[in-house]
C-alpha positions in Angstrom: 86.0 87.6 140.8 83.5 85.0 140.0 83.1 84.5 136.2 79.7 83.1 134.6 80.1 80.5 132.6 80.3 81.9 129.2 82.8 84.3 130.3 84.9 81.4 131.2 85.1 79.5 128.2 85.8 82.7 126.4 88.8 83.1 128.5 89.5 79.4 128.1 89.4 79.1 124.5 91.7 82.7 124.2 94.6 81.1 126.7 94.4 77.8 124.5 94.5 79.4 121.7 97.0 81.5 122.3 99.3 79.2 124.1 99.1 76.1 121.6 101.7 75.6 119.4 104.1 77.3 121.6 107.6 76.0 123.2 107.1 76.9 127.1 110.2 78.1 127.8 109.1 80.8 125.2 105.7 80.9 126.9 107.3 81.4 130.0 109.8 83.9 128.6 107.1 86.0 127.6 105.0 85.8 130.0 108.1 87.5 132.5 108.7 90.1 130.0 105.1 91.5 129.4 104.6 90.9 133.1 107.6 93.3 134.0 106.9 96.0 131.8 110.2 95.5 129.5 107.9 95.7 126.6 106.7 99.4 126.8 106.9 102.7 124.2 105.0 105.5 125.3 104.5 106.7 121.6 104.5 105.2 118.2 104.8 107.4 114.6 103.8 105.1 111.7 103.6 106.8 107.8 102.1 104.6 105.2 103.1 105.9 101.5 100.3 105.4 99.8 100.7 105.9 95.7 96.9 106.5 94.1 94.0 106.1 94.5 93.3 102.5 94.8 95.8 102.4 97.8 94.4 105.4 99.7 91.1 103.3 99.7 92.2 100.2 99.9 94.1 101.3 103.2 90.5 102.4 104.5 88.8 99.0 103.4 88.0 95.3 104.2 88.0 92.4 102.0 84.4 90.6 101.5 86.1 87.5 102.8 86.7 88.4 105.8 83.4 89.0 106.9 81.2 86.8 108.8 79.2 84.5 106.1 75.7 85.8 108.0 77.1 89.1 107.3 78.1 89.0 103.7 74.6 88.9 102.8 74.2 92.9 103.6 76.1 93.7 100.5 74.3 91.9 98.0 70.7 92.2 99.7 71.2 95.7 101.1 70.2 94.0 105.2 71.3 90.2 106.3 70.1 88.2 108.3 69.1 88.2 111.9 72.3 86.7 113.7 74.1 86.6 116.9 77.8 88.2 115.6 78.0 90.8 117.1 80.8 92.0 115.1 81.0 91.9 111.2 84.8 90.8 110.9 86.3 87.4 111.5 89.4 88.2 112.3 90.8 90.8 114.5 89.3 93.9 115.3 89.7 96.7 112.8 88.1 100.1 113.1 87.6 99.7 109.0 83.8 99.5 108.5 83.4 100.0 104.6 84.0 97.2 102.8 84.6 97.2 98.5 82.4 95.1 96.8 82.2 94.7 93.1 83.4 97.8 92.3 82.2 100.1 94.7 82.3 100.7 98.1 80.0 99.9 100.7 79.5 101.2 105.1 77.8 98.5 106.9 76.3 99.7 110.0 74.2 97.0 112.9 70.8 97.3 114.8 70.2 95.3 117.9 66.9 93.6 116.5 66.6 91.3 119.7 67.5 88.3 121.7 67.7 84.5 121.1 68.4 81.4 123.6 71.0 79.4 122.4 72.9 76.5 122.8 76.8 76.9 122.9 79.5 74.7 122.4 83.1 74.4 122.1 84.1 72.8 118.7 87.9 70.5 118.7 89.2 70.0 115.2 92.1 67.8 115.1 93.6 65.4 112.0 93.0 62.1 112.1 93.3 58.7 109.7 89.8 57.7 110.6 87.9 57.1 107.8 85.2 60.0 107.3 81.3 59.9 107.7 81.0 63.4 105.6 82.9 66.0 103.2 83.3 69.6 104.7 81.1 71.1 102.2 78.1 69.1 102.8 77.3 70.2 106.5 74.5 72.4 107.3 75.8 75.9 107.1 75.4 75.8 110.7 78.3 73.6 111.6 80.3 74.0 108.7 81.2 77.6 109.0 82.8 78.0 112.0 84.7 74.6 111.0 85.8 76.5 107.7 86.8 79.5 108.7 89.6 77.8 110.9 90.6 74.5 109.5 93.1 75.8 106.9 95.0 77.2 109.9 95.8 73.6 111.2 99.6 72.7 110.3 101.6 69.7 111.5 103.2 71.7 114.7 99.7 72.6 115.6 97.5 70.0 114.9 94.2 71.3 116.3 92.0 74.2 116.5 89.1 75.1 118.7 87.0 77.5 118.2 82.8 78.4 119.6 79.6 78.2 117.6 76.1 79.2 118.9 72.9 77.2 117.7 69.6 79.0 118.1 66.7 76.8 118.7 65.3 77.0 115.3 69.2 75.5 114.0 69.5 72.7 116.3 67.0 70.0 114.7 69.8 71.5 111.2 72.8 70.5 113.1 74.8 67.5 112.6 77.1 68.1 115.5 74.8 68.8 118.0 73.2 65.3 117.3 75.9 63.0 116.8 78.4 64.9 119.2 81.6 63.8 117.5 81.9 63.1 113.5 84.9 63.1 110.9 84.9 65.1 108.3 87.0 65.6 104.7 88.8 68.5 103.6 90.8 69.0 101.1 92.6 65.6 101.2 93.0 65.5 105.0 90.7 64.3 107.7 89.4 65.8 110.4 87.8 65.0 113.7 85.0 67.2 114.8 83.9 67.3 118.6 81.4 69.0 120.6 82.4 69.8 124.1 81.0 72.1 126.8 77.8 72.6 126.1 76.0 75.6 127.7 72.4 77.3 127.5 72.8 81.0 126.7 71.3 84.5 126.2 72.8 86.3 123.3 71.7 89.5 121.2 70.5 89.4 117.7 71.5 92.0 115.0 71.0 92.6 111.7 73.5 94.6 109.4 72.8 96.9 107.0 74.9 98.0 103.7 75.0 101.4 102.5 76.8 103.0 99.2 79.4 105.3 100.1 81.4 105.6 96.7 80.7 103.9 93.5 84.4 103.8 92.3 88.2 104.0 94.0 88.6 107.0 92.8 85.3 108.7 94.1 85.6 107.5 97.4 90.1 107.9 97.6 88.6 112.0 96.9 85.9 111.4 99.3 88.4 110.7 101.9 91.3 112.7 101.2 88.8 116.4 100.9 87.7 115.3 104.7 90.7 113.9 106.3 94.4 115.0 104.5 96.1 118.2 104.9 99.6 119.6 103.9 102.1 119.3 106.1 104.5 122.3 105.4 107.9 123.5 107.5 107.3 120.6 110.4 108.6 121.7 113.7 112.3 121.5 114.0 112.1 119.6 116.9 109.7 116.9 115.4 112.0 116.4 112.3 114.1 113.0 113.5 110.3 111.2 114.7 109.6 112.6 111.2 112.2 110.8 109.1 112.2 107.7 111.5 108.3 106.9 111.3 108.8 107.8 106.9 111.6 104.6 106.9 110.4 102.3 109.2 108.7 103.5 113.0 109.3 105.8 115.5 108.9 103.4 118.5 109.7 105.2 121.4 108.9 108.0 124.1 107.0 110.9 124.1 109.6 113.7 123.6 109.0 117.1 122.8 110.1 116.1 119.1 107.3 113.6 119.2 104.7 116.2 121.2 105.1 118.5 118.8 104.3 116.8 115.4 101.1 115.2 117.4 100.4 118.6 118.0 100.4 119.8 114.9 98.7 117.2 113.8 95.7 117.6 116.5 95.2 120.7 114.6 93.9 119.2 111.5 90.4 116.8 110.6 91.5 113.6 111.8 90.3 110.2 110.1 89.9 108.2 112.7 90.6 109.8 116.5 90.4 108.6 120.0 92.4 109.1 123.6 95.1 107.3 122.9 95.7 107.4 118.5 95.2 109.2 115.6 94.7 108.4 111.9 95.6 111.4 109.3 96.2 111.4 105.4 99.1 114.0 105.0 101.2 115.0 102.3 105.0 116.0 102.6 107.6 116.4 100.7 105.4 115.6 97.8 104.4 112.3 98.5 101.0 110.9 100.7 100.5 108.7 103.3 98.4 107.4 105.5 99.7 108.9 109.1 99.3 106.7 112.7 100.3 108.1 115.8 99.7 106.9 119.2 100.2 108.0 122.9 
């Protein structure tokens, strides 16, 4: 099956970021174990104990620092600039769409507002002893932001990172990296070579992110969550007791037994916080404690 250049670029990046820093023997062993199906569980159940409204609120929110900088302005302004970022988080996927910001709780939403032709590049960042031409904070935002998000993850055992960046037409003339192709920057006492590679012309969707206040305090937000998505588990099915105890002590990880199925059936009678084809999340009171419970099947 053929891939377009954009997909190939992303795939290569994912493979390099995954394999770098892992000894070859371990990487091959992991590949064998995963491909042979040795790592497998039909069902899991975990209970996270929550003490007080702050912990309830924090269990469903993301930190503002985990937002893309181009999205973060939606919190202070109500709406963001147009951006090609198609996820509001800089890190891995999260189903949390609420952000705590200056004591209040905001929900972010995304609107597609058009398309843009952009220049995409791979950015290689490597430690170096060469003299610096720029301090990282002096670079234009469009150059600095993708580097800044990952540069602190460079370690002696893995002295290079690879990231990607898109430059819209209006941003190209502001970019030092596009003009010079390779520069040396200083950051927190160390110098790094930053090089642009694998140039492509791409068409990307443009998005605007908007924020709306859902609560003005952790108590208000917690009460809202629990009012809509919590229940009390009384007299659980006898067959599920071992699964329930294991989930509370640590995590139940195993087969979708009669005990797990009966626990799942009981939870499915209640209003979930999250529910899809393979998992559900509930707030549950059990034995005088409150838990955030997640079942996967």
